[in-house]
C-alpha angles and dihedrals in degrees: 000000000000122000127218115311116260114264117250117267119243089253092053091049089051092050092051091048090052092049092048093049093044093051090048092049101038106020094238138061123280124249122252090257092050091052091047092051093051097046097039101252116135095184114082089203089060090052091046089052091053091047091049090052091051092046090050089055090050092242093121134018137196123225092192136018092269121087091223085072093062120122135187119258123221112245111257118231115253115269115250127210123256116273119231121220 
């Protein structure tokens, strides 16, 4: 049985905030370098790692193989157990 999911790190929260703001401002997702600049990460691999973690948690998704195609996912409601009749 799995417990509650881990809370997002401060860095992950910052990345999501950047993506959200960028999409609002530009109509599409930011590049890895644009995210890195805004959250203070100079290594694109560090940004890619954070994005992969967020994608694994279904908080973002990519429609193509480029990170600039990422979009935010709506949180899914918690699953409820089956009801017995």
